[in-house]
DOLOZA-892299 format. One line per field, with one value per residue (C-alpha): residue number from 1; residue in three letters; x negated, y negated, z negated. Coordinates in Angstrom, 2 decimals, decimal comma. Each point is the difference from the previous one (the first is absolute). Example, Ala and Ser with C-alpha at 12.3 -4.5 7.8 and 13.67 -1.06 7.14 Angstrom:
num: [1_2] .
residu: [Ala_Ser] .
c1: [-12,30_-1,37] .
c2: [4,50_-3,44] .
c3: [-7,80_0,66] .
END
This chain:
num: [1_2_3_4_5_6_7_8_9_10_11_12_13_14_15_16_17_18_19_20_21_22_23_24_25_26_27_28_29_30_31_32_33_34_35_36_37_38_39_40_41_42_43_44_45_46_47_48_49_50_51_52_53_54_55_56_57_58_59_60_61_62_63_64_65_66_67_68_69_70_71_72_73_74_75_76_77_78_79_80_81_82_83_84_85_86_87_88_89_90_91_92_93_94_95_96_97_98_99_100_101_102_103_104_105_106_107_108_109_110_111_112_113_114_115_116_117_118_119_120_121_122_123_124_125_126_127_128_129_130_131_132_133_134_135_136_137_138_139_140_141_142_143_144_145_146_147_148_149_150_151_152_153_154_155_156_157_158_159_160_161_162_163_164_165_166_167_168_169_170_171_172_173_174_175_176_177_178_179_180_181_182_183_184_185_186_187_188_189_190_191_192_193_194_195_196_197_198_199_200_201_202_203_204_205_206_207_208_209_210_211_212_213_214_215_216_217_218_219_220_221_222_223_224_225_226_227_228_229_230_231_232_233_234_235_236_237_238_239_240_241_242_243_244_245_246_247_248_249_250_251_252_253_254_255_256_257_258_259_260_261_262_263_264_265_266_267_268_269_270_271_272_273_274_275_276_277_278_279_280_281_282_283_284_285_286_287_288_289_290_291_292_293_294_295_296_297_298_299_300_301_302_303_304_305_306_307_308_309_310_311_312_313_314_315_316_317_318_319_320_321_322_323_324_325_326_327_328_329_330_331_332_333_334_335_336_337_338_339_340_341_342_343] .
residu: [Met_Ser_Ser_Gln_Ile_Arg_Thr_Pro_Gln_Phe_Ser_Ile_Leu_Asp_Arg_Ser_Arg_Thr_Arg_Glu_Gly_His_Pro_Pro_Ala_Ala_Ala_Leu_Arg_Asp_Thr_Val_Glu_Leu_Ala_Arg_His_Ala_Glu_Arg_Leu_Gly_Tyr_His_Arg_Phe_Trp_Val_Ser_Glu_His_His_Gly_Val_Pro_Gly_Val_Ala_Gly_Ser_Ala_Pro_Thr_Val_Leu_Ala_Ala_Ala_Val_Ala_Ser_Ala_Thr_Ser_Ala_Ile_Arg_Val_Gly_Thr_Gly_Gly_Val_Met_Leu_Pro_Asn_His_Arg_Pro_Leu_Val_Val_Ala_Glu_Gln_Phe_Gly_Val_Leu_Glu_Ser_Leu_Phe_Pro_Gly_Arg_Ile_Asp_Met_Gly_Leu_Gly_Arg_Ser_Val_Gly_Phe_Thr_Gly_Gly_Ile_Arg_Lys_Ala_Leu_Gly_Ala_Glu_Lys_Asp_Ala_Ala_Gly_Asp_Phe_Glu_Ala_Arg_Leu_Ala_Glu_Leu_Leu_Gly_Tyr_Phe_Thr_Gly_Thr_Gln_Thr_Ala_His_Pro_Gln_Val_His_Ala_Arg_Pro_Ala_Glu_Gly_Leu_Ala_Val_Pro_Ala_Phe_Val_Leu_Ala_Thr_Gly_Ala_Gly_Ala_Glu_Val_Ala_Ala_Arg_Ala_Gly_Leu_Ala_Leu_Val_Ile_Gly_Asp_Phe_Arg_Asp_Pro_Ala_Lys_Val_Leu_Ala_Ala_Val_Asp_Gly_Tyr_Arg_Ala_Ala_Phe_Arg_Pro_Ser_Ala_Met_Trp_Pro_Arg_Pro_Tyr_Val_Val_Ile_Ser_Gly_Thr_Val_Ala_Val_Ala_Gly_Ser_Gln_Glu_Ala_Ala_Arg_Arg_Leu_Leu_Val_Pro_Glu_Ala_Arg_Ala_Leu_Ala_Tyr_Ser_Arg_Thr_His_Gly_Val_Phe_Pro_Pro_Leu_Arg_Pro_Ala_Pro_Asp_Gly_Ala_Gly_Pro_Ala_Asp_Gly_Gly_Glu_Gly_Met_Ser_Ala_Arg_Glu_Arg_Gly_Phe_Tyr_Glu_Glu_Ala_Leu_Arg_Gly_His_Val_His_Gly_Thr_Glu_Glu_Gln_Val_Ala_Ala_Ala_Leu_Asp_Glu_Leu_Ile_Arg_Ala_Ser_Ala_Ala_Asp_Glu_Val_Leu_Val_Thr_Thr_Ser_Gly_Tyr_Asp_Arg_Ala_Ala_Leu_Leu_Glu_Ser_Phe_Glu_Arg_Leu_Ala_Arg_Val_Ala_Gly_Leu_Ala_Arg_Arg_Gly] .
c1: [-97,20_-0,40_-2,59_1,87_3,10_1,72_1,82_0,64_-2,95_-3,02_-1,67_-2,72_-0,08_-3,51_-0,54_-3,61_-1,24_-3,42_-2,69_-2,68_-3,30_1,69_1,00_3,68_-0,72_-0,87_3,50_1,55_-2,27_0,88_3,68_-0,51_-2,05_2,64_2,62_-2,05_-0,29_3,73_0,80_-2,22_1,69_3,48_1,45_2,98_-0,67_-2,88_0,92_-2,02_0,93_0,02_-1,73_-1,33_-2,89_-0,51_-3,68_0,90_1,84_-1,39_3,28_1,35_1,18_1,98_1,02_-3,62_-1,19_2,84_-1,23_-3,49_1,43_2,18_-2,99_-2,07_2,69_2,21_3,01_0,70_2,64_-1,47_1,66_0,12_0,89_0,80_0,06_1,36_2,72_-0,03_-3,53_0,82_2,41_2,17_-0,72_-3,75_0,53_2,21_-2,61_-2,77_1,91_1,12_-3,65_-0,85_2,90_-0,89_-3,61_0,78_3,52_1,91_-2,56_0,71_1,97_1,09_-0,07_1,26_-0,22_1,30_-3,11_-1,57_-3,57_-1,77_-0,65_1,49_-2,99_0,40_3,74_-0,63_-2,62_2,45_2,85_2,11_1,56_0,37_3,71_-0,59_1,14_3,52_0,53_-1,54_3,29_0,48_-3,61_0,44_3,14_-1,74_-3,01_2,12_2,02_-3,12_-0,35_3,64_0,28_2,88_-1,56_1,92_-2,25_-1,80_2,20_-1,77_-3,19_-1,25_-2,85_-2,28_-0,82_2,10_3,45_1,40_-2,57_0,93_-2,35_1,23_0,45_-0,44_0,66_-2,44_2,23_1,18_3,30_1,47_-2,31_1,60_3,38_-1,31_-1,31_3,40_1,93_-2,40_0,09_-3,76_-2,29_-0,98_-3,51_0,07_-2,34_-1,74_-0,13_-0,54_3,64_2,04_3,28_-0,13_-0,98_2,80_2,61_-1,08_-0,01_3,52_1,20_-1,66_1,63_3,41_-0,10_-1,76_1,52_-1,06_-1,89_-1,26_-3,47_0,89_3,33_-0,43_-1,89_-3,72_-1,89_-3,77_-1,23_-3,38_-2,68_-3,39_-0,97_-3,44_-0,96_-3,24_-1,43_0,99_2,39_-2,98_-1,59_3,32_0,37_-3,53_1,07_2,65_-2,31_-1,45_3,44_1,30_-3,00_0,51_3,68_-0,74_-2,60_2,46_2,63_-2,42_-2,19_2,34_-2,27_0,36_-3,61_-1,77_-0,02_-2,85_-1,12_1,47_-2,44_-1,91_2,01_3,23_2,54_3,31_-1,21_-2,44_-0,43_1,06_-3,26_-0,72_3,64_1,90_2,94_2,39_-1,90_-0,26_3,75_0,53_-2,62_1,68_3,38_-1,41_-1,11_3,38_2,53_-1,94_0,14_-3,44_-1,62_-0,80_1,79_2,38_0,75_0,55_2,23_2,22_0,20_0,74_2,58_1,87_-0,15_1,07_2,88_1,24_-0,18_0,76_-2,72_-0,59_-3,65_-2,79_-2,34_-3,22_-1,71_-3,09_-3,14_-3,38_-3,64_-1,37_0,81_-1,03_2,32_2,81_-0,37_-0,06_3,20_1,77_-1,30_1,35_3,30_0,28_-0,20_2,60_2,31_-0,57_-1,21_-1,24_-3,47_-0,51_-3,05] .
c2: [-127,96_3,34_2,40_3,05_1,73_3,05_2,72_3,52_1,65_-0,68_2,85_0,62_1,89_0,67_1,17_1,16_-2,43_0,88_-2,69_-0,61_1,39_2,37_3,64_0,99_1,95_-3,30_-1,32_2,96_-0,49_-3,72_0,95_2,15_-2,73_-2,62_2,24_0,11_-3,78_-0,39_2,19_-2,07_-3,18_1,32_0,60_2,33_2,20_0,79_1,41_1,27_0,13_2,35_-0,78_2,46_-0,43_-3,69_-1,09_-2,74_2,17_2,98_0,89_2,81_2,43_-2,00_2,83_1,17_-3,54_-0,51_3,05_-1,50_-3,32_1,66_2,03_-3,16_-1,90_0,78_-2,32_-1,81_1,52_1,48_0,59_-0,44_-2,97_2,18_3,53_-0,28_2,64_0,24_1,42_2,75_2,81_-0,98_3,31_-0,70_-3,55_1,31_2,58_-2,59_-2,40_2,89_0,85_-3,66_-0,41_3,28_-1,10_-3,62_0,09_-3,26_-1,94_0,91_-2,03_1,23_-2,87_1,13_-1,67_0,38_-0,92_2,28_0,18_-3,06_1,52_2,68_2,26_-0,22_0,64_3,06_1,30_-0,49_1,62_-3,17_-1,72_-3,77_0,25_2,32_-2,71_0,60_3,03_-1,66_0,04_3,73_0,74_-2,19_1,85_3,34_-1,19_-1,27_3,22_2,04_-1,80_0,52_3,49_-1,11_-0,19_1,89_-0,40_3,25_2,22_2,00_-2,07_-1,60_-2,43_1,09_-1,63_-2,99_1,42_-1,48_-2,79_-3,69_-2,07_-3,56_-0,50_-3,28_-0,79_-2,29_-1,82_-2,87_-0,16_3,48_1,43_-2,25_1,41_3,55_-0,90_-1,43_3,07_2,36_-2,01_-0,53_-2,90_-2,33_-1,26_-2,80_-2,70_-1,98_-3,50_-1,61_0,44_-0,66_-0,57_3,48_1,56_-1,76_1,03_3,65_-0,17_-1,45_2,75_2,67_-1,23_-0,30_3,56_1,69_3,27_0,85_3,26_2,06_-1,30_-3,69_-1,03_-3,55_-1,64_-0,42_-2,42_-0,18_-2,86_0,66_-2,15_-1,63_-2,18_-1,60_-2,08_-1,92_-3,16_-1,99_0,40_0,19_2,85_1,87_-0,43_1,30_3,27_0,38_-0,63_3,56_1,62_-2,68_0,50_3,78_-0,38_-2,41_2,41_2,89_-1,99_-0,76_3,12_2,78_1,06_-1,02_-0,49_0,02_-3,32_-2,38_-2,68_-3,45_-2,45_-2,17_-3,06_1,30_-2,66_-1,30_-0,53_2,85_3,76_0,70_-0,71_1,98_0,94_-0,37_-2,39_2,94_1,65_-3,29_-0,40_3,38_-0,91_-3,26_1,73_2,68_-2,67_-1,70_0,45_2,01_-1,02_-1,43_-2,78_-0,93_1,58_-2,98_0,13_3,77_-0,21_-2,53_2,00_3,30_-1,65_-1,14_3,47_1,81_-2,36_0,21_3,79_0,81_2,63_2,58_0,38_-1,48_2,38_-1,72_1,34_-2,22_1,39_-1,71_0,52_-1,79_2,44_-2,40_-2,68_2,54_1,17_-3,60_-0,64_2,87_-1,24_-3,50_1,44_2,02_-3,28_-1,58_2,98_0,01_3,60_1,55_1,50_3,61_0,94] .
c3: [-129,32_-1,78_1,44_-1,30_1,21_-1,38_1,90_-1,26_1,75_2,22_1,88_2,60_3,30_1,29_3,59_-0,46_2,64_1,35_0,14_2,60_-1,26_-2,49_0,63_-0,18_-3,18_-1,70_0,75_-1,80_-3,00_0,05_-0,15_-3,08_-1,69_0,83_-1,62_-3,21_0,13_0,63_-2,99_-2,29_1,23_-0,76_3,48_0,01_3,04_2,31_3,39_2,97_3,68_2,99_3,31_2,57_2,43_-0,89_-0,24_-2,45_-2,53_-1,94_-1,72_2,16_-2,71_-2,56_-2,33_-0,23_-0,72_-2,50_-1,90_-0,19_-1,21_-2,61_-1,24_-0,39_-1,94_-2,97_-0,17_3,27_2,27_3,19_3,33_3,74_2,10_1,68_1,29_3,55_0,26_3,82_-0,31_-2,51_-0,79_-3,00_-1,75_0,00_-1,27_-2,82_-0,95_-0,04_-2,23_-2,17_-0,62_-0,72_-2,45_-1,70_-0,50_-0,93_-1,49_-0,13_2,06_3,63_2,57_3,43_2,48_3,42_3,40_3,55_2,02_2,59_1,29_1,39_3,45_2,22_-0,62_-3,76_0,22_2,14_-2,43_-2,88_1,93_-0,32_2,98_0,28_-0,84_-2,98_-2,41_1,26_-2,25_-3,06_-1,92_0,52_-1,01_-3,06_-1,07_0,45_-2,03_-2,88_0,08_-0,71_-3,33_-0,98_1,47_2,22_3,47_2,69_3,04_-0,86_-2,19_-2,73_0,39_-3,23_-0,57_-2,80_-2,36_1,15_-0,70_-3,19_-0,25_0,12_2,16_0,72_3,76_1,87_3,67_1,81_2,39_2,10_1,86_0,44_-2,65_-2,61_0,96_-0,47_-3,46_-0,94_1,19_-1,79_-3,21_-0,05_-0,86_2,85_0,76_2,55_1,39_1,10_-1,46_3,44_1,00_-3,16_1,85_1,54_-3,32_-1,91_2,58_-0,27_-3,81_-0,04_2,33_-2,13_-3,19_1,64_1,39_-2,94_-1,21_-3,57_-0,41_-2,91_0,75_0,37_-1,56_1,31_2,88_-0,60_2,25_0,40_2,17_1,56_1,59_-0,13_-2,95_-0,35_-3,03_-0,48_-1,51_3,09_2,92_2,37_-1,97_-0,07_3,76_0,51_-1,60_2,72_2,96_0,48_0,15_2,39_2,28_0,01_0,82_2,85_1,38_-0,15_1,88_2,84_0,09_-1,16_-2,88_-3,64_-1,13_-3,37_-1,85_0,71_-2,47_0,42_1,63_-2,44_-0,90_1,52_-0,84_1,29_3,57_0,68_-0,16_3,58_1,79_3,16_0,59_3,23_-0,04_-0,21_-2,84_-1,87_0,28_-1,65_-2,62_-0,94_-0,08_-2,32_-2,47_-0,24_-2,74_-2,58_-3,63_-0,75_-1,94_-3,58_-2,92_-0,16_3,74_-0,02_-3,09_1,75_3,24_-1,76_-2,22_3,10_1,61_-3,15_-0,70_3,59_0,16_-3,67_0,43_-2,70_0,94_2,12_1,85_1,06_3,14_0,30_1,61_0,32_0,91_-3,07_-2,81_-2,76_1,35_0,38_-3,60_-1,18_1,97_-1,77_-3,37_0,68_1,22_-3,21_-1,91_2,27_-0,58_-3,76_0,02_-3,24_0,22_-1,06_-2,03] .
END
């Protein structure tokens, strides 16, 4: 079986996960270094995320971090996965992306999401209620109108320097969000790989309802999820253990913690020592369904996903405590994807 598969593009989303024993600042520097590495390997885009008040994530200001990434690279596209519109005024978002596009012309992507803060306290501090996602479509229309100069929510208000610039917009979505992307004529980013039936149903609905726009004349689908590649399936699984443990902890303690190293020798049957039965259940669930294994195994799994979804792009969201193993995984994935190295 071939260990290489080709699809139009492969990209990376990094969430700036903090690691036990390392300050949050190190996670941000790791993100910038990973972007440099991704550019050398030939990945198409490098995106950063938005989380507020989460101990396990340092990426709280995605447009600021995107500027640092763009400054440290020269060719890879840079963007957000995503800026959460319920947390921001559309005018400010337009201004921020206008500045980014002006400084790094032709390299900036605007990934936009509907999520609100993790806790009630965070939502209150952000000025966003739990149901704030309900007006996402209106906020999105206002935001896009600032770039075209056609927004009507605030007559005579113009976003400088955004007006007249073309920044590709993507909607991070499942369910209703996919419908919004279709109506707005925007690209769709959807995951994760653990529930392919749900993803495929949303993709089919998006394509069926898509209304062509000046920005995207045809549907554009980015499937997103975790991919771990190593010399053995056990080594690839080991890369997934820290994130699964953090997720299980968050589900049982209400706090998403920094990543801890996988226990020595973590293999198919271990990694969840010291957990309650409930926490172990969440841990085992968190490990299921990700694309992981050797280059041959990952090539076969991705080939199936890409053929089923007819995706235009794959956005890889893998995090890990072991940075060397994570970089090796992205190097192996670049070979699987047939990416051309730069420089």
